[in-house]
C-alpha positions as CSV (number, residue, x, y, z in Angstrom):
1,X,-1.2,-39.9,19.5
2,X,-4.6,-38.8,18.2
3,X,-6.4,-35.6,18.8
4,X,-10.1,-36.2,19.4
5,X,-13.2,-34.0,19.6
6,X,-15.8,-35.8,21.7
7,X,-19.3,-34.5,21.7
8,X,-21.6,-35.4,24.6
9,X,-25.1,-36.9,24.5
10,X,-28.5,-35.4,25.4
11,X,-27.9,-35.7,29.1
12,X,-25.0,-33.2,28.7
13,X,-21.3,-33.3,29.7
14,X,-21.9,-35.8,32.5
15,X,-19.2,-37.2,34.8
16,X,-19.4,-40.4,32.7
17,X,-18.6,-38.6,29.5
18,X,-15.7,-36.9,31.2
19,X,-14.5,-40.2,32.6
20,X,-14.5,-41.8,29.1
21,X,-12.5,-38.8,27.8
22,X,-10.1,-39.2,30.7
23,X,-9.6,-42.8,29.7
24,X,-8.5,-41.7,26.3
25,X,-6.3,-39.0,27.7
26,X,-4.7,-41.6,30.0
27,X,-3.6,-43.5,26.8
28,X,-1.9,-40.3,25.6
29,X,-4.5,-38.8,23.3
30,X,-5.6,-35.2,23.4
31,X,-9.3,-35.0,23.9
32,X,-11.6,-31.9,23.6
33,X,-15.0,-32.1,25.2
34,X,-17.0,-29.1,24.2
35,X,-20.0,-28.5,26.6
36,X,-22.9,-27.6,24.3
37,X,-25.3,-27.3,27.2
38,X,-23.2,-24.7,29.2
39,X,-22.9,-27.0,32.3
40,X,-26.4,-28.3,32.4
41,X,-26.8,-32.0,32.8
42,X,-29.9,-34.1,32.9
43,X,-30.9,-37.4,34.6
44,X,-32.8,-38.9,31.7
45,X,-32.8,-38.9,27.9
46,X,-36.4,-37.4,28.1
47,X,-35.2,-34.4,30.1
48,X,-32.2,-34.0,27.9
49,X,-34.4,-34.2,24.7
50,X,-36.7,-31.6,26.1
51,X,-33.7,-29.2,26.6
52,X,-32.4,-30.0,23.3
53,X,-35.7,-29.3,21.5
54,X,-36.2,-26.1,23.5
55,X,-32.8,-24.9,22.5
56,X,-33.1,-26.1,18.9
57,X,-31.4,-29.1,17.4
58,X,-29.9,-27.0,14.6
59,X,-28.6,-24.4,17.0
60,X,-26.9,-27.0,19.1
61,X,-25.2,-28.7,16.1
62,X,-24.0,-25.2,15.0
63,X,-22.6,-24.7,18.5
64,X,-20.6,-27.9,18.0
65,X,-19.4,-26.7,14.6
66,X,-18.3,-23.4,16.2
67,X,-16.5,-25.1,19.0
68,X,-13.9,-26.6,16.7
69,X,-13.1,-23.5,14.6
70,X,-9.8,-23.0,16.3
71,X,-8.8,-26.6,16.5
72,X,-6.5,-28.3,14.0
73,X,-8.1,-30.0,11.0
74,X,-6.5,-33.3,11.6
75,X,-8.8,-34.6,14.4
76,X,-10.9,-37.7,15.1
77,X,-14.6,-36.7,15.5
78,X,-16.5,-38.7,18.1
79,X,-19.9,-38.5,19.7
80,X,-22.4,-40.2,21.9
81,X,-26.0,-40.5,20.7
82,X,-27.0,-36.8,19.9
83,X,-23.2,-36.0,19.8
84,X,-22.9,-38.2,16.7
85,X,-24.8,-35.6,14.7
86,X,-22.2,-32.9,14.9
87,X,-19.4,-35.5,14.8
88,X,-20.8,-36.8,11.6
89,X,-21.4,-33.5,10.1
90,X,-17.9,-32.3,10.8
91,X,-16.3,-35.5,9.6
92,X,-18.0,-35.1,6.3
93,X,-17.9,-31.3,5.8
94,X,-14.7,-30.1,7.6
95,X,-11.6,-31.1,5.5
96,X,-8.9,-32.9,7.3
97,X,-10.7,-35.5,9.5
98,X,-8.4,-38.5,10.3
99,X,-11.2,-40.7,11.8
100,X,-14.7,-40.9,13.3
101,X,-16.2,-42.7,16.2
102,X,-20.0,-42.9,16.6
103,X,-21.4,-44.3,19.7
104,X,-25.1,-45.3,19.9
105,X,-26.2,-43.3,16.9
106,X,-25.7,-42.9,13.1
107,X,-27.4,-40.9,10.4
108,X,-27.2,-41.6,6.7
109,X,-24.1,-39.7,5.3
110,X,-26.4,-38.2,2.7
111,X,-27.8,-35.8,5.4
112,X,-24.4,-34.0,5.4
113,X,-22.9,-34.9,2.0
114,X,-20.8,-37.9,1.2
115,X,-18.3,-39.7,3.3
116,X,-14.8,-38.4,2.6
117,X,-12.3,-40.7,1.0
118,X,-9.7,-42.2,3.4
119,X,-11.5,-41.4,6.7
120,X,-11.9,-44.5,8.8
121,X,-14.9,-45.1,11.0
122,X,-16.2,-47.1,13.8
123,X,-19.8,-47.3,14.9
124,X,-20.9,-48.9,18.2
125,X,-24.3,-49.7,19.6
126,X,-26.4,-52.2,21.4
127,X,-28.3,-54.6,19.2
128,X,-31.6,-54.1,20.9
129,X,-31.2,-50.4,22.0
130,X,-34.6,-48.9,21.2
131,X,-33.0,-45.7,19.8
132,X,-30.1,-47.2,17.9
133,X,-31.8,-50.3,16.6
134,X,-35.4,-49.3,16.9
135,X,-35.1,-45.9,15.0
136,X,-33.0,-47.0,12.0
137,X,-29.7,-45.9,13.1
138,X,-28.2,-49.4,12.9
139,X,-29.4,-49.6,9.3
140,X,-27.7,-46.3,8.5
141,X,-24.6,-47.6,10.3
142,X,-24.6,-50.8,8.2
143,X,-24.9,-48.8,5.0
144,X,-22.2,-46.2,5.9
145,X,-19.6,-48.7,7.1
146,X,-20.2,-50.7,3.9
147,X,-19.2,-47.7,1.9
148,X,-16.1,-46.8,3.9
149,X,-12.8,-48.5,3.1
150,X,-11.9,-48.8,6.7
151,X,-15.4,-49.0,8.4
152,X,-16.5,-51.2,11.3
153,X,-19.8,-51.7,13.0
154,X,-19.7,-53.2,16.5
155,X,-23.0,-54.5,18.1
156,X,-23.1,-55.4,21.8
157,X,-25.9,-57.6,23.3
158,X,-28.4,-55.6,25.2
159,X,-31.1,-52.9,25.1
160,X,-29.4,-50.1,26.9
161,X,-29.0,-46.5,25.4
162,X,-25.9,-44.6,26.8
163,X,-24.4,-47.8,28.0
164,X,-20.9,-46.3,28.0
165,X,-21.7,-43.5,30.5
166,X,-20.6,-44.7,33.9
167,X,-22.6,-41.9,35.7
168,X,-26.0,-43.2,34.4
169,X,-28.1,-46.2,35.4
170,X,-27.9,-47.5,31.8
171,X,-24.2,-48.1,32.1
172,X,-22.9,-51.6,31.1
173,X,-19.3,-52.1,32.4
174,X,-18.6,-55.2,30.2
175,X,-19.9,-53.6,27.0
176,X,-18.3,-50.3,27.8
177,X,-14.9,-52.0,28.5
178,X,-15.0,-53.8,25.2
179,X,-15.9,-50.6,23.4
180,X,-13.2,-48.7,25.1
181,X,-10.6,-51.3,24.1
182,X,-11.7,-51.1,20.4
183,X,-11.7,-47.3,20.5
184,X,-8.1,-47.2,22.0
185,X,-6.9,-49.6,19.2
186,X,-8.5,-47.3,16.6
187,X,-6.9,-44.2,18.0
188,X,-3.5,-45.9,18.3
189,X,-3.6,-46.3,14.5
190,X,-4.1,-42.6,13.9
């Protein structure tokens, strides 16, 4: 079974993020969910972004890096939206990653270095999500998965951001269920 570090989105470590982690745990995987916001959660992306900006984006990414110091090197890094940034940084800069799962966000790998040889990747997002598709993340995802030996991009029909979080109004049960199945298949191979 895989060991996973799952970073939350800008609304914090919500019950929906915890429920997703619990689904992975239920399949036998070890899942770490660092709480970068010290228990604070937000009802909207705008509120979460305001908190993130006040705390400092770089400082929050550094908190994520610090959160994995005592964990084994052989982990799968995963993140939702904002949480993709530390997941991507760690997958690229911390030796030993065995996989990466990016949900609803993706940056060009060059922001952190170059993608490590032999690290498989899945990127998931909605095709009309104003953040994922409208801000260039889907283009970065296409470029990144094309450069990875075992890279996959999954696009789901819809315009919701944070569609996997069952505790938010943006939740899409059908798309989230399909994503979860693909993630479990990915993790079973690690």
